[in-house]
C-alpha positions as CSV (number, residue, x, y, z in Angstrom):
1,M,-108.8,7.1,12.7
2,A,-106.1,6.7,15.3
3,S,-105.5,3.1,14.5
4,R,-105.1,4.0,10.8
5,K,-102.7,6.7,11.6
6,K,-100.7,4.3,13.8
7,A,-100.6,1.7,10.9
8,D,-99.4,4.4,8.5
9,E,-96.5,5.2,11.0
10,E,-95.6,1.5,11.3
11,K,-95.6,1.2,7.5
12,L,-93.4,4.3,7.1
13,K,-91.0,3.0,9.9
14,R,-90.7,-0.4,8.1
15,R,-89.9,1.4,4.7
16,R,-87.3,3.6,6.3
17,L,-85.7,0.5,8.1
18,A,-85.7,-1.3,4.7
19,R,-84.0,1.5,2.9
20,F,-81.5,1.8,5.8
21,R,-80.7,-1.9,5.6
22,F,-80.3,-1.7,1.8
23,R,-78.0,1.2,1.9
24,R,-76.0,-0.5,4.7
25,L,-75.7,-3.6,2.5
26,V,-74.6,-1.5,-0.6
27,H,-72.1,0.3,1.6
28,V,-70.7,-3.1,3.0
29,V,-70.4,-4.5,-0.7
30,I,-68.6,-1.3,-1.9
31,F,-66.3,-1.3,1.0
32,N,-65.2,-4.8,0.6
33,R,-65.3,-5.0,-3.3
34,Y,-61.5,-5.3,-3.4
35,W,-61.3,-8.6,-1.6
36,I,-64.7,-10.0,-2.6
37,A,-63.5,-9.7,-6.2
38,E,-60.7,-12.1,-5.7
39,I,-63.0,-15.0,-6.7
40,E,-63.9,-13.3,-9.9
41,D,-62.1,-14.8,-12.9
42,E,-62.6,-15.2,-16.7
43,D,-61.9,-18.9,-16.3
44,I,-65.3,-19.4,-14.6
45,G,-67.6,-21.3,-17.1
46,S,-70.6,-23.6,-17.2
47,N,-68.8,-26.6,-15.6
48,V,-70.0,-26.5,-11.9
49,H,-67.3,-28.9,-10.7
50,R,-64.6,-27.0,-12.4
51,N,-65.9,-23.7,-11.1
52,V,-65.9,-25.0,-7.5
53,A,-62.3,-26.2,-7.8
54,V,-61.3,-22.7,-9.2
55,I,-63.0,-20.9,-6.4
56,E,-61.5,-23.2,-3.7
57,K,-58.0,-22.5,-5.2
58,R,-58.5,-18.8,-5.0
59,L,-59.9,-19.1,-1.5
60,T,-56.6,-20.5,-0.2
61,H,-54.0,-19.1,-2.5
62,K,-54.7,-15.3,-2.7
63,G,-52.4,-13.0,-0.9
64,T,-51.4,-13.2,2.8
65,L,-55.0,-13.4,4.0
66,T,-57.4,-15.7,2.2
67,I,-61.1,-15.1,2.0
68,I,-61.7,-17.8,4.6
69,D,-59.2,-16.0,7.0
70,K,-61.1,-12.8,6.4
71,R,-64.4,-14.5,7.2
72,I,-62.9,-15.7,10.5
73,L,-61.6,-12.2,11.3
74,N,-64.9,-10.7,10.6
75,S,-66.7,-13.0,13.0
76,P,-67.0,-12.3,16.7
77,G,-64.0,-13.6,18.8
78,E,-66.2,-15.8,21.1
79,K,-67.5,-17.8,18.0
80,R,-64.0,-18.7,16.6
81,S,-63.3,-22.3,17.0
82,E,-59.9,-23.8,18.0
83,A,-59.4,-24.8,14.3
84,D,-60.1,-21.2,13.4
85,R,-57.5,-19.9,15.7
86,R,-54.9,-22.4,14.5
87,S,-55.5,-21.2,11.0
88,L,-55.1,-17.5,12.0
89,K,-51.9,-18.3,14.0
90,T,-50.4,-19.9,10.8
91,V,-51.2,-16.6,9.0
92,F,-49.8,-14.5,11.8
93,R,-46.4,-16.3,11.7
94,K,-45.9,-15.0,8.2
95,L,-45.9,-11.5,9.3
96,D,-42.3,-10.3,10.1
97,C,-43.4,-8.2,13.1
98,M,-44.9,-11.3,14.8
99,Q,-42.0,-13.6,14.4
100,D,-41.0,-13.2,18.0
101,F,-44.4,-13.4,19.6
102,T,-45.0,-16.4,21.9
103,D,-47.6,-19.1,21.0
104,W,-49.8,-17.7,23.8
105,Q,-49.8,-14.2,22.3
106,L,-50.5,-15.5,18.8
107,D,-53.5,-17.5,20.3
108,E,-54.8,-14.4,22.1
109,L,-54.4,-12.4,19.0
110,A,-56.3,-15.0,17.0
111,R,-59.2,-14.4,19.5
112,C,-59.5,-10.7,19.3
113,A,-57.9,-9.5,16.1
114,T,-60.3,-8.0,13.4
115,F,-59.9,-7.4,9.7
116,Q,-60.2,-4.0,7.9
117,Y,-59.8,-3.1,4.3
118,L,-59.1,0.4,3.3
119,E,-58.7,1.9,-0.2
120,P,-55.9,4.2,-1.3
121,G,-56.0,7.7,0.2
122,R,-57.7,6.8,3.5
123,V,-56.4,8.3,6.7
124,I,-56.0,5.5,9.3
125,L,-54.4,7.6,12.2
126,R,-54.4,11.3,12.6
127,E,-51.6,13.2,14.3
128,G,-52.8,14.6,17.7
129,H,-55.7,12.2,18.1
130,Q,-56.4,9.9,20.9
131,P,-55.1,6.3,20.3
132,Y,-57.5,3.4,20.3
133,G,-55.5,0.5,18.9
134,V,-52.7,-0.8,16.8
135,Y,-52.5,-2.0,13.2
136,F,-50.7,-4.9,11.4
137,I,-50.3,-4.7,7.6
138,A,-51.2,-8.0,5.9
139,N,-51.0,-6.5,2.4
140,G,-50.5,-3.0,1.0
141,E,-48.4,0.1,1.9
142,V,-49.0,2.9,4.4
143,S,-47.4,6.4,4.3
144,V,-46.3,8.1,7.6
145,S,-46.3,11.8,7.7
146,R,-46.0,14.7,10.2
147,R,-47.2,18.2,10.3
148,Q,-44.4,20.7,9.8
149,W,-44.4,24.4,9.3
150,D,-43.9,25.4,5.7
151,Y,-42.2,28.8,5.6
152,H,-43.0,29.4,2.0
153,Q,-46.7,28.8,2.3
154,E,-46.8,30.1,5.9
155,T,-48.9,27.2,7.0
156,F,-48.6,23.7,8.4
157,A,-48.3,20.8,5.9
158,D,-48.1,17.1,6.1
159,V,-44.5,15.9,5.3
160,V,-43.9,12.2,4.6
161,C,-41.3,10.8,6.9
162,G,-41.6,7.0,6.2
163,T,-43.7,4.1,5.0
164,R,-44.9,0.8,6.3
165,T,-45.3,-2.2,4.1
166,G,-46.7,-5.8,4.4
167,G,-45.6,-7.5,7.5
168,Q,-45.0,-4.3,9.6
169,M,-47.1,-2.7,12.2
170,F,-47.8,0.9,13.4
171,G,-49.8,2.8,16.0
172,E,-48.1,1.4,19.1
173,I,-46.0,4.4,20.0
174,A,-48.8,6.3,21.7
175,L,-49.9,3.2,23.6
176,L,-46.5,2.5,25.1
177,H,-46.1,5.8,26.9
178,E,-48.1,7.9,29.3
179,A,-51.9,7.5,29.2
180,D,-52.6,11.0,27.7
181,C,-50.1,10.5,24.8
182,R,-51.6,11.5,21.4
183,R,-50.7,10.0,18.1
184,T,-47.3,11.2,16.9
185,A,-47.9,10.9,13.2
186,T,-50.6,10.6,10.5
187,C,-50.8,7.3,8.6
188,T,-52.5,7.2,5.2
189,T,-52.9,4.3,2.8
190,T,-51.1,4.6,-0.4
191,T,-52.4,1.4,-2.0
192,D,-55.2,-1.0,-1.3
193,C,-54.5,-2.2,2.3
194,E,-55.6,-5.2,4.3
195,L,-55.1,-4.6,8.0
196,L,-55.3,-6.6,11.2
197,C,-56.7,-4.5,14.1
198,I,-56.1,-4.8,17.9
199,G,-57.9,-2.7,20.4
200,R,-56.1,-0.7,23.1
201,E,-57.2,-3.0,25.9
202,D,-56.2,-6.2,24.1
203,F,-52.8,-4.6,23.2
204,E,-52.1,-3.6,26.8
205,R,-53.0,-7.2,28.0
206,I,-51.2,-9.2,25.4
207,L,-48.4,-7.2,23.8
208,K,-47.5,-4.2,25.8
209,P,-44.9,-5.9,28.1
210,T,-43.1,-7.4,25.1
211,F,-42.9,-4.2,23.3
212,L,-41.8,-2.2,26.3
213,E,-38.9,-4.6,26.8
214,R,-38.1,-4.4,23.1
215,W,-38.2,-0.6,23.3
216,R,-35.8,-0.6,26.2
217,Q,-33.3,-2.8,24.4
218,L,-33.3,-0.5,21.4
219,Q,-32.8,2.6,23.6
220,R,-29.8,0.9,25.4
221,A,-28.4,-0.1,21.9
222,L,-28.7,3.5,20.7
223,A,-27.1,4.8,23.9
224,R,-23.9,2.8,23.1
225,F,-23.1,4.9,20.1
226,D,-22.0,8.6,20.4
227,Y,-23.6,9.2,16.9
228,F,-27.0,9.5,18.7
229,K,-25.9,11.4,21.6
230,Y,-27.4,14.7,20.6
231,W,-30.5,13.4,19.1
232,S,-33.9,14.7,20.4
233,T,-36.5,12.6,22.1
234,D,-38.7,12.4,19.1
235,Q,-35.7,11.2,17.0
236,I,-34.8,8.5,19.5
237,R,-38.5,7.5,19.7
238,E,-38.8,7.2,15.9
239,A,-35.4,5.4,15.7
240,C,-36.7,2.8,18.2
241,L,-39.8,2.4,16.2
242,L,-38.0,1.8,12.8
243,S,-34.9,-0.1,14.1
244,R,-34.5,-3.7,15.0
245,I,-31.8,-5.7,16.7
246,V,-30.7,-8.7,14.5
247,G,-28.4,-11.5,15.2
248,Y,-26.2,-13.6,12.8
249,E,-24.4,-17.0,13.3
250,P,-20.8,-17.5,12.1
251,Q,-20.3,-17.7,8.3
252,Q,-23.7,-16.3,7.8
253,K,-24.1,-13.4,5.3
254,I,-25.3,-10.0,6.4
255,P,-27.6,-8.5,3.8
256,V,-26.0,-5.2,3.4
257,D,-27.2,-4.3,-0.1
258,E,-30.3,-6.5,-0.2
259,A,-33.6,-4.8,0.5
260,R,-35.7,-6.0,3.4
261,G,-39.1,-5.2,2.0
262,R,-38.2,-1.9,0.3
263,S,-35.7,-0.4,2.7
264,Y,-32.0,-0.9,3.0
265,S,-30.4,-0.9,6.4
266,A,-27.4,0.6,8.0
267,Y,-25.8,-1.8,10.6
268,F,-24.2,-0.7,14.0
269,V,-22.3,-3.6,15.4
270,L,-23.2,-4.4,19.1
271,S,-21.1,-7.4,19.6
272,G,-19.0,-9.9,17.6
273,H,-16.9,-9.5,14.5
274,C,-17.8,-9.3,10.8
275,M,-15.4,-9.8,7.9
276,I,-15.5,-8.3,4.4
277,L,-15.1,-10.8,1.6
278,Q,-14.2,-9.6,-1.9
279,C,-14.8,-11.9,-4.8
280,L,-12.3,-11.6,-7.5
281,T,-13.1,-13.2,-10.9
282,V,-9.8,-13.9,-12.6
283,V,-8.5,-15.8,-15.6
284,P,-5.2,-17.7,-15.6
285,T,-2.7,-16.3,-18.1
286,A,0.7,-17.3,-19.3
287,G,2.4,-13.8,-18.5
288,T,4.5,-12.9,-15.5
289,D,1.4,-11.8,-13.5
290,G,-0.3,-15.2,-14.0
291,F,-3.9,-13.9,-13.8
292,R,-6.1,-11.3,-15.5
293,L,-9.0,-9.6,-13.6
294,L,-12.4,-9.7,-15.4
295,A,-14.2,-6.4,-15.5
296,L,-17.5,-6.2,-13.8
297,D,-19.4,-5.8,-17.2
298,E,-17.2,-8.3,-19.0
299,R,-18.6,-11.6,-20.1
300,Q,-16.8,-14.9,-19.0
301,T,-14.3,-16.1,-21.5
302,P,-14.4,-19.6,-22.9
303,G,-11.3,-20.5,-21.0
304,P,-11.1,-21.5,-17.3
305,V,-12.3,-18.8,-14.8
306,E,-11.5,-18.8,-11.2
307,H,-13.3,-17.1,-8.2
308,R,-11.0,-16.1,-5.4
309,F,-12.4,-14.8,-2.2
310,I,-10.2,-12.4,-0.2
311,D,-10.6,-11.4,3.5
312,V,-10.4,-7.6,3.3
313,S,-11.1,-6.3,6.7
314,T,-13.0,-6.8,9.9
315,F,-15.8,-4.8,11.6
316,S,-15.7,-5.2,15.3
317,C,-18.0,-3.9,18.2
318,G,-18.8,-0.2,17.6
319,A,-18.3,-0.3,13.9
320,V,-20.8,1.0,11.2
321,F,-21.4,-0.2,7.7
322,G,-24.1,-0.3,5.2
323,L,-24.3,3.5,4.6
324,G,-23.9,3.1,0.9
325,E,-20.3,2.0,0.5
326,T,-19.0,0.5,-2.6
327,F,-19.9,-3.2,-2.7
328,E,-18.8,-4.5,-6.0
329,H,-18.7,-8.3,-5.9
330,R,-18.3,-7.8,-2.1
331,M,-20.2,-9.2,0.9
332,V,-20.2,-8.9,4.8
333,V,-20.1,-12.2,6.7
334,A,-20.2,-12.9,10.3
335,R,-16.9,-14.1,11.6
336,T,-18.3,-14.9,15.1
337,H,-21.8,-14.6,16.7
338,V,-22.8,-11.1,15.8
339,Q,-25.6,-8.7,17.0
340,C,-26.2,-5.5,15.0
341,L,-28.6,-2.6,15.4
342,A,-30.3,-2.2,12.0
343,I,-31.7,1.2,11.1
344,P,-33.4,2.0,7.7
345,R,-30.8,3.8,5.6
346,D,-33.2,6.1,3.8
347,W,-34.5,7.4,7.2
348,L,-31.0,7.7,8.6
349,L,-29.9,9.8,5.6
350,A,-32.9,12.2,5.9
351,K,-31.9,15.9,6.6
352,R,-33.2,15.7,10.2
353,Q,-30.9,12.9,11.1
354,N,-28.0,13.8,8.9
355,V,-26.9,17.2,10.2
356,G,-23.7,18.3,8.4
357,N,-23.7,15.4,6.1
358,A,-22.3,13.2,9.0
359,W,-23.3,9.8,7.5
360,Q,-22.0,10.8,4.0
361,R,-18.6,11.8,5.5
362,L,-18.5,8.5,7.5
363,R,-19.2,6.5,4.3
364,L,-16.4,8.4,2.4
365,R,-14.0,7.4,5.2
366,L,-15.0,3.8,5.0
367,D,-14.6,3.8,1.2
368,A,-11.1,5.4,1.6
369,A,-10.1,2.8,4.4
370,I,-11.3,-0.3,2.5
371,P,-9.1,-1.2,-0.6
372,S,-10.8,-1.1,-3.9
373,R,-11.3,-4.2,-6.2
374,L,-8.3,-3.2,-8.4
375,Q,-6.1,-2.7,-5.3
376,L,-7.0,-6.1,-3.9
377,F,-6.3,-7.8,-7.2
378,E,-2.8,-6.1,-7.4
379,Q,-2.1,-7.4,-3.9
380,F,-3.4,-10.9,-4.9
381,V,-1.0,-10.9,-7.9
382,R,2.0,-10.0,-5.7
383,D,1.0,-12.7,-3.2
384,Q,0.8,-15.3,-6.0
385,Q,4.2,-14.1,-7.4
386,W,5.6,-14.6,-3.8
387,Q,4.2,-18.1,-3.5
388,R,5.7,-19.1,-6.7
389,Y,9.2,-17.7,-5.8
390,R,9.1,-19.3,-2.4
391,K,8.3,-22.7,-4.0
392,Q,11.0,-22.3,-6.6
393,V,13.6,-21.5,-4.0
394,V,12.7,-24.5,-1.9
395,R,12.7,-26.7,-5.0
396,E,16.1,-25.5,-6.1
397,F,17.5,-25.9,-2.6
398,V,16.2,-29.5,-2.4
399,E,17.6,-30.4,-5.8
400,R,21.1,-28.8,-4.9
401,K,21.2,-30.6,-1.6
402,G,20.6,-34.0,-3.4
403,R,23.6,-33.4,-5.6
404,T,26.0,-32.4,-2.8
405,R,27.1,-33.9,0.5
406,S,24.7,-33.3,3.4
407,N,25.1,-30.0,5.3
408,A,26.8,-30.4,8.6
409,T,24.9,-27.4,10.2
410,E,22.8,-28.3,13.1
411,L,19.9,-26.6,14.8
412,T,21.9,-25.2,17.6
413,D,24.2,-23.4,15.2
414,V,21.3,-21.3,14.0
415,P,20.9,-18.1,16.1
416,I,17.7,-18.2,18.3
417,I,16.5,-15.0,16.8
418,C,16.1,-16.8,13.6
419,R,14.3,-19.6,15.1
420,V,11.5,-17.6,16.7
421,E,8.3,-18.6,15.0
422,E,5.4,-16.1,14.5
423,G,2.2,-17.4,16.1
424,D,-1.4,-16.5,15.9
425,I,-2.6,-14.3,18.8
């Protein structure tokens, strides 16, 4: 009787274990259905060789991470071969936030990084919780929010204060400071997200010294501008998280109104000089002005069209641009080696960082100080008229001199004040 009861218990245990394993398998399939479905396609048919070719193409050409990369990331670190780590390092170099990492750091990350997929609406980090790691976004978008008191509802509510997109990272703030520092914000997926995860111990061993030095550089850069003198510690911390120091070579264009990801940047010049170049699209005419300015929405005429670039102004150390000024056919180019502190414009213009509309007032002053496109064209026409007049005077003098006897005036007869030449300083 006892043996029969024991056999029934073993049979029940096996059934429960089988149900548990089946539920776990279903959960894994549902959890990973987004990236497993990548190989599904209507083009799959009855031709085996063709199906294999189609699947191989999708294994290596879908998104930042291929299915092969995800398989490697889901495997234990000690089982990843050298070829697997080289493949992962190639993928890591595609992420903007890993561009400055050393080869050793990338190799160590290839040993310990893991893959995680999350569907929209999933909370990754919760404000106030203990930190256990950092995340790198391979694909997708993450919303960053903070709890603030809502005076109308008389309760706390999550207020969105930023986003993170592919190639960016989040979760490192709490790991860079004191040991008992909690999460400073809540991060929630807004789309299907593919993440690379690094544990706390691996982050402190591999990346923490690099990020601490980068953090100090950003703090020193912010301290050089009086605009941030009265910001709170949280604002400085968030600015260091969102900002970056960028460098440009001479004659390199600075992407003022070109989005990096989905965020435009405002630039604070740390060193060097930048120049504003205005492109004027003009048509030569037979009138006294000699040129006609094409309107921005006007189509090019069948006749000859000229593009004239005018050096408008210079931004030197301490200057600010990229706050939303008028940039009609205009660009900013580095005149020398330039270093700038780039801060996301939408975050900078938020109410918390824009007390008294300080940035809008600065933008209005920039628009008033920099000549408009029409003003530059009028100055260009005057310069052209002066050039023509000067050439005409010289030509008439040469022709008149050829018809008369040579002038007996010598250089010493000309007063010295008239012989002083203007030189470039």
